[in-house]
N, C-alpha and C positions, 0 to 999 in steps of 0.2 A: 713676462710670462706667458705662455699660450693657453690661451682658455678653451675649455673642452663645454661647453655648454650640454647639460640635459634635458634633450628635446621632447622625449617620450618617456612616461613610465606605464608599463602594460600589465596590471595586477594578474596574474593567474588565479584560477577558479577549481576550486576542487570538485572535483563529478563523479556520482557513482550509480550502477544499475542497481534494480530494486535485490533485494533479499529478502524475499517475504518471510522466509521460517525467523530470521531473525529482527522482524519486524521495520525492516530501514524499506524507507520507499525511495523511489527514482529521484534521481537529481543528474541526469545527463540531456538537457535540454540545450545544452550551449554549443554550439560547432565550435571550428578551430579559432577564431577571433570575433569578436564582437564591439561592436560599437554602443555604447548608451549616451544619450545625453542626459546632462545632469539631474532631472527629477528622477528617470527612472534607475540612472548608476546610484543614486544616494539612497533610494529604497533599499537596494541590495544591500548598500554598505550597512544601514541601520540595521536591518535585520541579520547580517553579518551569517548568513546561511551558508554551509559549507558541508559537502560530502563526505562519505567515510575514506577514510585514509588507511591505508595498510598499515602506520603506524600509531592509527590510536584504535579504541575499541567502539565510538558513537559516529553520529553524526546528527545534522539539525543546527539550530542558531546558537552562536556561542553568545550571541546579544552583544551591547555596547559596551566596551570594556569590564568584559566580564572575568579577563585574566587574572587579575587582580585589584586590590585596589590604590588604583595609578593617583586619586585625590580624594577627597570627602566632598566632593560636588555633584550632584544628581549628573548623570550622565548628559544631559541634554544640553547643558554649557557645554560641556564638550564637541557634541556633536553642532551647535552653533557656529562654532569657532570651524569646524571641519569643512562644514559644509561654504561657509563665508569665503574660506582659501580656496577652495576650489572653485568657487563661483568667481572671486576676485582675479585669480589667476587668469582664469581662461582654460582650465583643465578639460583634456577630451579624454574620454572615459572607454579606450581598449582595453578589450581583456584575454587574457587566451585560455584555452582548455588544458587542464590538468585532470590526470586521471583515466577519463574513458569520456569518448563521443558519442553520446547517445550509447544505449545500453551493449552494442556488441563489438564496438572499437575500443581496445585499452591502451593507450597512448600514453600512461605515465607522465612523466614532466618533459617528452618527445617535443612537443610544441611549443613550450614554455623556453628550450633551448634551444629551437628552431629561429623562432620570432625575431629574434633579433638579429640575426643572419639577412633574416627579409627587411626588416625595418630599415637596417642600415643601409640597404642598396634602395632605399625609395626615397627621391630628393623630398623636400620640406613640403613642398606645394602637394605633393600626392600623399601624403599622411592626412590632410585635412580631411574631415569626415565629412563637410559640406561639399567635397570635391570629390571626392571618392563615394556618394549617394551621387550625384548629378551624372555621372558615368556610367553606373552601372556595376559598380565594382562592391559596393554594398545594398543591401536589399531590406526594406524593412520587416519586421515580423511583426504580423498582424492577428489582431483577435478573431475567432472564428467560435463557430455557435455546434454542437458538438452535444446529441441526444436531448436539446431544448436547453441546454447550459452554455452561459458562455465563457469561453477558456479566453485567458487575459494574457495571451502570448505574448501581447505588444511591450510587456514587461520585459521582455527579453531585449528590446532594443533592434539595433540591424546587424545584418550577421554577412562573411564575405560570401561572395558570388564565385560559379564559373571562370568570368572575365578576370576576378581579382585575382582568383590561383594559377593561370594563364599568364598574367601579368608579371605579376610580381614575385611567385614561389617558382617561375621561369627563370627568375636570374640566380636561383639556387640551384633548381632540378632541371634536367634535360624532359622530362614529361611530367610533371608535375599532376596531371589529371590521373597517374595511376597511383600517387599516392593521395590523394584528396579526391575522393568518389562522391556521387552525389549524396549518398547515405550518408558521409561524415558531413557535408556542408547543410544538409539538411535531414537532423537526426529524427524526425517524426517518422519517414521514410522507414525507420527499421524498427518502427512498430507505435501504431500509433495509439493505442492504450497507456503506455510508459510516458510515452511524451508528456500528453493530455495528464497524468498524474504528477510529474515531475512540473509542470508549469502551476497546477494545480497546490503541490507542496510548496513553493514559492510564493504564489500570493495566500496563502493560510498562514505561513509563517509570518508573514510581514503584517498581517491583519494582526497577528498575536502578538508579536512585539510591540505595536504602534497602540495597541491597546494599553498597555501595559504604563504609559508616559499619560495618559486619560486618566487611567487609575490613580495614579501617583499624585495627578494635578501638576506635573512638570511640563506639561503642556503649554502652560501660562506662560512658559519662560522662553517659549523657544521661539527664533526671528519669524518673519512671518512666511518666507519660504519652507523651511523647515516645517512649523506648522501647517501649513497646507499640504505637504509631503504625508504628516502623520495624518491627517485627516485622509488625505484618497487610502493611504495603506489599510487604515482601520473600517473606513464605511466605504470604501471604492468612488468618492466625490468629495468635491469640498465646494460646500457653498452650491452646491448642484451641479457643478462642472467637472467633467472628467478634464483626466490628467493631459489628455492632448487637446484642451482648450484653449486659445489664445490668452484667456483672463490668466491661466493656472501658467503655461510657458513665460509669460511678461515678467513674472515673479523672481526668474533666473535670470534677467538682462542686465548685466553690469553696470551699464551707463546708469541704468534704472535705480538701482541697489545704491549708487553713489549717489543720488542725488535724494536719497529718499528719508525721513524725518528718522525710522528706527535704527537706520545706519549713523546717521550723526549723532546720535543719542549713545551711539559705542564708540563715538571717536570724544565725545563732551567726557564718557564715563572714563577714557584714557586720560584725557586733559587732568580731570580731578585726582586721577591718583598720580601723576606726574607733578602735579602742585605739591601734594601730600606730602611725597617723595623727597622733593627739593627743602621743602618746611622744615622735616625732621633732620634732612642733611643738616642744615643749617643750626636749628636748635642742637647737634650731637657735636658741631663743630663750637660753635659760642661754650658749649659748657665744659669743653676739652682749655679752650684756654684762659677759662676761672678757674684751674689747677694750676695755683703756684708752683709745685712741685713738681710738673711738666712742663714746666716754662721754655728750657731748652730744646726739650724732645719737641715742643710744639714748634719752636722756631726750625729746628732740623728739616721736619717736617713739612714746613711753611704751610702751617694752620690757617695762617691771618689770611695768606694769597687765596688759597683755599676756599676761606669763607666767603671773601669778597667777589670770587668767580662763582661761588654756587647761590650769594644774593642777588649778582647781576642776573644770570638764569631765572630765578622766580621772580624778579623784576618785569624782566624783559615777558615772561609768560603772562604774568596777570596785566600787564598794561597792555598787550596787543596776545590775546587768545586763538582769534581768528588765524593770526599767522601759522600757528604750533598746529592747531586742527587741518590747516591744508598741507603743511606739510607730511602729516601722517595720513593723510587722504589714500587710501586704496591698503590699505593694512589693514588689521581684525579688529580693531578699537579695546574695546573690553566691556564686559557683562555689565552692564547695567545693574545697580543693586546689589553688587558684591561686595 
């Protein structure tokens, strides 16, 4: 078979201009394409802040897993697994704008539909955020002060520049600069007050959502990188350090995570689950073999052979647990204590 791997997943984000009569704040601070490193990206995901959609009546944070009771676990358990999956897989957090770019430019889903055409015309090396940043195709969105208050615009990560538009959108359009104007690439040019309120909307929502994990005590169940993010969202710092501090960024280093005690604890939790599962299988098969009226069925289903195979798997697991732990290194493991 011909394998066609998925090299990129670019989620879209719903943006909206302000509707002051309806009490809806602006959320149109993103350019056509943004890149966020994992700390900034996952703060967005935790808050799940969405702009107003023509098909819905509201806007705001949908929270973690509030669409329905997917399971009976606290949301932090799923956030642990989600963050760890992004971290271990080296996910690169590009996103596209939907609805509006700034308060003036309505784009609906046009950008989301266009970006696959652009991304498919980029070589794999050209999609690497480090390369794009080094060549000036992505620019950092910086914090700034306005009327004596800090605007945490760096939460938006990086955005595409005119150079990106010319080089990469130029592979689709003859004159891409007429499609993506400076006001679209830098939405603050459409109105600084709306831009600031939009950034504050994001930061304040992240703070409100994060505080819920402190109030219900489930922050104690968070893996260290997630715990740091929740502190940063709720308090603006973690152990006195800003999100840009190297001590924070290193928490998201894949190799250091693989060597950490907390990650090994997740693998050991998975090992314990595997042992319990095999032990239950052995007991179930033994119980079935003891039922004389099922002897012919047990022979047909080769239950004795299955029992020996399962016992052997359990024996290997008990005699050499390190081999199993090594075999699942790089996976999610399991939440200790569940």
